[in-house]
Structures are given as structure tokens and as C-alpha cells.
C-alpha positions as CSV (number, residue, x, y, z in Angstrom):
1,M,0.0,0.0,0.0
2,E,1.3,3.5,-0.9
3,E,0.3,6.5,1.2
4,S,1.0,10.2,0.8
5,N,3.5,12.2,2.9
6,V,0.4,14.1,3.9
7,Q,-2.0,11.2,4.5
8,P,-5.7,12.1,4.5
9,V,-7.7,11.0,7.6
10,R,-11.4,11.4,8.1
11,C,-13.3,12.1,11.3
12,P,-14.2,10.8,13.8
13,V,-10.7,9.8,14.8
14,T,-8.7,9.2,18.0
15,V,-5.2,10.7,17.8
16,C,-2.4,9.0,19.8
17,G,1.1,10.1,20.8
18,D,4.2,8.2,21.7
19,I,3.9,4.6,22.7
20,H,7.6,3.7,23.2
21,G,7.3,0.0,23.6
22,Q,4.6,0.2,26.3
23,F,2.5,-2.7,24.9
24,H,0.3,-2.9,28.0
25,D,-0.5,0.8,27.8
26,L,-1.3,0.3,24.1
27,S,-3.7,-2.5,25.0
28,E,-5.3,-0.2,27.6
29,L,-5.7,2.5,25.0
30,F,-7.6,0.1,22.8
31,R,-9.7,-1.1,25.8
32,I,-10.7,2.5,26.6
33,G,-10.9,3.9,23.1
34,G,-12.4,0.9,21.3
35,N,-10.9,-1.7,19.1
36,S,-10.2,-1.4,15.3
37,P,-12.1,-1.1,13.1
38,D,-14.8,0.2,15.3
39,T,-12.6,3.2,16.3
40,N,-10.6,5.1,13.7
41,Y,-7.0,5.6,15.0
42,L,-4.1,7.9,14.0
43,F,-0.8,7.2,15.7
44,M,1.9,9.9,15.5
45,G,5.1,7.9,15.8
46,D,7.6,6.6,18.3
47,Y,6.4,3.1,18.7
48,V,9.7,1.6,19.7
49,D,12.6,2.2,22.2
50,R,12.6,2.9,25.9
51,G,10.0,0.3,26.8
52,Y,10.5,-3.5,27.0
53,Y,7.9,-4.5,24.4
54,S,8.8,-2.6,21.3
55,V,8.6,-5.7,19.1
56,E,5.1,-6.5,20.3
57,T,4.0,-2.9,20.1
58,V,5.1,-2.3,16.5
59,T,4.0,-5.7,15.4
60,L,0.4,-5.1,16.6
61,L,0.2,-1.7,15.0
62,V,1.5,-2.9,11.7
63,T,-0.8,-5.9,11.7
64,L,-3.8,-3.7,12.5
65,K,-2.7,-1.4,9.6
66,L,-2.6,-4.3,7.2
67,R,-5.9,-5.6,8.3
68,Y,-7.8,-2.3,8.6
69,R,-5.8,0.0,6.3
70,D,-8.5,2.7,6.1
71,R,-9.1,2.8,9.9
72,V,-5.5,2.8,11.2
73,T,-2.9,5.4,10.2
74,I,0.7,5.1,11.6
75,L,3.1,8.0,11.1
76,R,6.8,8.0,11.4
77,G,8.5,9.4,14.5
78,N,12.1,10.3,15.1
79,H,12.6,6.9,16.9
80,E,11.6,5.0,13.7
81,S,15.2,5.2,12.5
82,R,18.2,2.9,12.4
83,Q,20.6,5.3,14.3
84,I,18.2,6.1,17.2
85,T,17.0,2.5,17.7
86,Q,20.6,1.3,18.1
87,V,21.0,3.6,21.1
88,Y,17.6,3.6,22.8
89,G,16.7,-0.1,23.0
90,F,14.9,-1.5,20.0
91,Y,18.0,-3.0,18.4
92,D,19.1,-4.6,21.7
93,E,15.6,-5.9,22.3
94,C,15.6,-7.7,18.9
95,L,19.0,-9.2,19.6
96,R,17.8,-10.4,23.0
97,K,14.5,-11.9,21.8
98,Y,15.7,-13.4,18.4
99,G,19.4,-13.8,18.7
100,N,20.1,-11.7,15.7
101,A,19.3,-8.3,14.1
102,N,17.1,-9.6,11.3
103,V,13.8,-8.5,12.8
104,W,15.3,-5.1,13.6
105,K,16.4,-4.8,10.0
106,Y,13.0,-5.7,8.6
107,F,11.2,-3.2,10.8
108,T,13.7,-0.4,10.2
109,D,13.4,-1.0,6.5
110,L,9.6,-0.8,6.9
111,F,9.9,2.5,8.8
112,D,11.3,4.2,5.7
113,F,7.9,3.9,4.1
114,L,5.7,5.3,6.9
115,P,3.9,8.6,6.1
116,L,5.5,11.7,7.6
117,T,2.3,13.6,8.4
118,A,-1.5,13.3,8.2
119,L,-4.3,15.8,7.5
120,I,-7.6,15.4,9.3
121,D,-10.6,16.6,7.2
122,N,-8.3,19.1,5.5
123,Q,-8.1,21.1,8.7
124,I,-5.8,19.5,11.3
125,F,-2.1,18.9,10.3
126,C,-0.7,16.0,12.4
127,L,2.9,15.0,12.7
128,H,5.4,13.7,15.2
129,G,7.7,16.6,15.7
130,G,7.0,20.0,14.3
131,L,7.4,22.6,11.6
132,S,10.4,23.4,9.4
133,P,11.8,26.7,8.1
134,S,12.2,24.8,4.8
135,I,8.5,24.1,4.5
136,D,5.8,26.7,3.7
137,T,3.1,24.6,2.2
138,L,1.6,21.1,2.4
139,D,2.7,20.6,-1.1
140,H,6.3,21.0,0.0
141,V,5.7,18.1,2.5
142,R,4.2,16.0,-0.3
143,G,7.3,16.5,-2.4
144,I,9.8,15.0,0.1
145,D,11.4,11.7,-0.7
146,R,10.7,9.9,2.5
147,V,12.0,6.4,1.7
148,Q,15.3,6.8,3.5
149,E,16.9,6.9,6.9
150,V,15.9,10.0,8.8
151,P,18.5,12.7,7.8
152,H,20.5,14.7,10.3
153,E,19.1,17.9,9.0
154,G,16.6,19.3,6.4
155,P,12.8,19.4,6.1
156,M,12.2,15.6,6.8
157,C,14.4,15.8,9.9
158,D,12.5,18.9,11.1
159,L,9.1,17.3,10.7
160,L,10.2,14.5,13.1
161,W,12.4,16.4,15.6
162,S,11.2,20.1,16.0
163,D,9.4,21.4,19.1
164,P,7.1,24.4,19.8
165,D,8.5,27.1,22.0
166,D,7.2,30.1,24.1
167,R,9.5,32.4,22.1
168,C,8.5,33.7,18.7
169,G,10.3,32.8,15.5
170,W,12.7,30.0,14.8
171,G,15.3,28.8,17.3
172,I,18.1,26.3,17.6
173,S,16.8,23.1,19.1
174,P,18.6,21.8,22.3
175,R,18.0,18.3,20.9
176,G,20.6,18.9,18.2
177,A,18.2,18.2,15.4
178,G,15.2,20.1,14.1
179,Y,14.2,23.6,15.4
180,T,12.1,25.3,18.0
181,F,9.2,27.4,16.6
182,G,6.9,30.0,18.1
183,Q,3.2,30.5,18.0
184,D,3.7,33.1,15.3
185,I,5.2,30.4,13.1
186,S,2.3,28.0,13.7
187,E,-0.3,30.7,13.0
188,A,1.4,31.7,9.7
189,F,1.7,28.1,8.6
190,N,-2.0,27.5,9.4
191,H,-3.0,30.6,7.6
192,N,-1.0,29.8,4.5
193,N,-2.5,26.3,4.3
194,G,-6.1,26.9,5.4
195,L,-5.6,24.9,8.6
196,T,-7.1,25.3,12.1
197,L,-4.6,23.3,14.1
198,V,-1.2,21.6,14.1
199,A,-1.3,18.5,16.3
200,R,2.0,16.8,17.3
201,A,3.5,14.3,19.7
202,H,7.2,14.0,20.7
203,Q,7.0,15.5,24.2
204,L,5.6,14.3,27.5
205,V,2.5,16.1,28.7
206,M,1.4,15.0,32.2
207,E,-2.2,15.9,31.5
208,G,-2.2,13.9,28.3
209,M,-2.6,16.9,26.0
210,S,-1.7,20.6,26.0
211,D,-2.6,23.5,23.7
212,M,0.1,25.9,22.6
213,A,-2.2,28.1,20.7
214,K,-5.6,27.5,19.1
215,I,-7.3,24.2,19.8
216,T,-10.2,22.5,18.0
217,S,-13.5,22.0,19.6
218,D,-14.6,19.4,17.2
219,A,-16.4,16.6,19.1
220,N,-15.4,14.1,16.4
221,I,-11.7,14.3,17.3
222,S,-10.3,12.9,20.6
223,F,-6.7,13.0,21.6
224,G,-5.0,10.2,23.6
225,A,-1.8,10.6,25.5
């Protein structure tokens, strides 16, 4: 199946942030939110690393995607990369569970094909990280060649690594990849592309969700931590 860099998603939909190998939390999410295909899900990346069950987590999500392709959307996060997974746990987990790196290689090859962003009802732009000074329009995103390892810099890197910031304008990210961007950047991007909201993951929010600027009141969209 081939999907766009800006994959269309229809309401109603439940939008979910980082899972990071927490298979039991993913199971609880489905218990509360409903199983596929009854509930339409959009996952915004970072399925592996940190937790102990990355293999099980990503296997379940990919299986659900194959079975219910129009009801499950899985985007790429910055941890869906070869370099990061060799540092933060997924590579070692595959070695421990299978005795070799074959499973890790199969999954990291698959990660290259995951969509970078999604667009809910042409209004809500969803992605793992954030905006990029190299990207002004959604057509710019659509034109990225995503079938590759996550670059160390450039627009594809920014979409997976950038973070919002209280300060206006663009800033240097303390992560060493991507940028920080202010509310003024988000508002300009929304205006240029006819959007109402940018929704992203990538950072822990104790309350489950947080609004940097404008938030939607659409009852057909629910956000899961």
C-alpha cells in the first residue's frame, strides 16, 4: 500500500502520541478507546525504544494497519530510524529476543515507508515533531522523498524532531536536530495552508494533551496521551 506524505484522515478519529514499547499501555488505550475497526486511529510515531515491548507494540500496530488500512494510520516518529534505535533499546531488544538483528532490519526498512504527516478533514495537520523553516506549504511536504533513513538535517528531519516554544520565531533546538518554533510560526503556517490546528507528539505532557495556541472544539476528534 502506498500512502501520501500528507495522508488524508477522516473524522471521527482518535489521535495518539508516543507509545515507546509500552505494549500494555497500548492495550489499555484500545480497551478505553475501542478496538479497530470500530474506532478510527491515528498514531503519530515513536512506537519503539525505551519500553520493554517494542517488538510486540510495533507488530500489533503494523498488523492492524494491514488488516484495517482505512481505519488505522501510523506515522513515522524520530525513533523510527536505524541510528536512534541502536541507542535507545529496540536494536538490543531484537537481539535479546531473536538472537540476531534480522527483525530489527525488517522493521527499520519498513519505517522508511511510513507517512510523515496526516491531514484530518483538510483542517488539522498531524505529525510527530514540528514545523520546518524549509516548508511553507503542504505541497512541500508531499514532495519530500521519505523512503530513506531519517536525515540529520533538512525538512524531513525537522518534521520528526522540531518542538514548539514560548518564544517567537525559529530557534536552535537543544535536541541537536530540528528547530524550535513559536506560536507566530504556527499561525502563519495554518493561515497559508487553510488549517485550524497543528497537532503533534514528541514531548511528554502529564495531563495527556496541551494546547500551545488554538485548539479545536470538534467533538469528532479525541486525543490520547
